MIDRENDO-589968 format. One record per residue (C-alpha): x, z, y; residue in one letter. Coordinates in steps of 0.2 Angstrom, whole numbers, plus 5000, padded with zeros to 4 digits. Each point is the difference from the previous one (the first is absolute). Layout:
N
XZYa;...
//
This chain:
59
556153775470x;501250134992x;500450014982x;499250174999x;498449945007x;499949864987x;500450124986x;498750135006x;498549885003x;500549844990x;499749895015x;501149855001x;499349925016x;499650065017x;499050055010x;499250134989x;499050165004x;500150154990x;498950155003x;500250174991x;501349914988x;498849864995x;500249825005x;498549945008x;500549835008x;501449884996x;500549845008x;498950015015x;499750105016x;498450095000x;498949995015x;499650165010x;498350034992x;500749994982x;501450125004x;498750125008x;498949994984x;501550034988x;500550155010x;498350075001x;499849984981x;501750094997x;499450145012x;498450024991x;500850004983x;501350135006x;498650115006x;499149994983x;501650054991x;500350155012x;501349935010x;500150045019x;499249875010x;501249895010x;498950035015x;500450185000x;501949955002x;499649895014x;499050125011x;
//
């Protein structure tokens, strides 16, 4: 893990998962369903805040 990453997120161990600059998971690998849920929540939150939907970028 790079020094910049540690400074930015305060995460001292790996693995870790950050979505939209927020650390969601530390010290374990999430399963696929958990990742889908976290990404879905981030997309929904982004839409409510007026951000362009990630799905639009992928299509």
